[in-house]
C-alpha positions, 0 to 999 in steps of 0.5 A: 921835373920828374925822376924821368928828367921830363917836364909836362905842362899842367897845360899839356897834362890837360889836354892830355887827359881830356883828349884820352877823355874824348876817346874813352880811354880808361887805361893806358897811356901816352907813349913818347918816344924818338924815331929815325926820319924826319926832315932833320934826322929824328922825329918825336914818336906821340900816340896813345898806347894801351900798355908800356912794352917790357923795356919801357920806363913808366911815369906818372904825371899827375894821373896821365902815365909817359912809356917812354923806351930806354934809347928815347929816354937819352935823347928826351932828357931835359925835354919839357912838353908843352901845350900852346894855344894861338890864333894861329895855331894849337898843338903840343911843343917839345922844348928839347935842350939835346936838339941841336936844330929842329925842322919848321914843324917842331916834330923833327929834331938833330941830336 
């Protein structure tokens, strides 16, 4: 777990890195955040951003940069970001100890 209080598994780092390579991304990072909305009240924000915002915390995971705003960091502390593949589906998985309940899709939660 990095100083951010967030763990990113090697598999997730590899998938982020390969996605950035396919997109031709040379600079920037992954914006990870929490927004109001979704079926459980809060939704994860997960997208490429060219540069961090002024108040963002920037963390490096083996060359992959994550941009997280201070408010989101409160909800994400203790989170493990993983990437899982199976015969039925593949995608990023958020294991968040702050989530009191989550929706079936795994991208929305209540704190």
